[in-house]
Structures are given as structure tokens and as C-alpha cells.
C-alpha positions, 0 to 999 in steps of 0.5 A: 640309912638302914635303920628299921621303923622300930629304931626310927621310932626311938630316935625321932621322939628323943631328937624332937625333945632334944634328947639326943646328943652327938655321944647317942648319934654316933653310938647308934651310926656304929651299932649301924655299921657293926650291923651292916659289916655283920650282913656283908660277911654272911652274904660273902660266906653265901656267895663262896658256898654258891661259887663252890657248889658251881665249881663241884658240879659234876654234870652235863649242863644239858642232863637233868640229874637228881639232886643227889647225883649233881655234885658227886664224883662217883657212883652214889652207894645205896643206903640202907635205912632200919626200919622203925617198929612201932611198940 
């Protein structure tokens, strides 16, 4: 059910000793459900970001491009970087 070995290691001894009642089981299950929901949300956000990237591609599929030009609609302007001088 997706519980880690550490979580199982905490649960089993208490279960074997009869110290793990229904309330604790429900607490553990609710916590695991919340964890899974958070993972699903993160995956949905990642999926949307990937879909947005696909939709923004402007280059032809058969032409190699640099990463800087893969999603740009207009020419890229050079950026001037000031040199750092050691003192």
C-alpha cells in the first residue's frame, strides 16, 4: 500500500504487541492518502509543464537547435556580461 520500510518497521512491533488500534490504523491510512494526493498534485503540475513545453516549441522537428532557441518566437538578442575583476 505504499508504506516505506521505516513506516512498516514502526507499525509491526506495535501491531504484534496489541498496541495498534483502529484509530491508529485510520490515522496512518489518512496520512498515507495525504502523501499520495500530494504526489499526484506534483505529477499533474509536472505533466502540465511538459505539455506547455511541447505546445511552445517553435522549431521544425527535423532540425537540431540549441536549447536557448527551442522555444523562442523571435530572434535571441545577445546578452552582455560584465567581467568580474579580482581585487
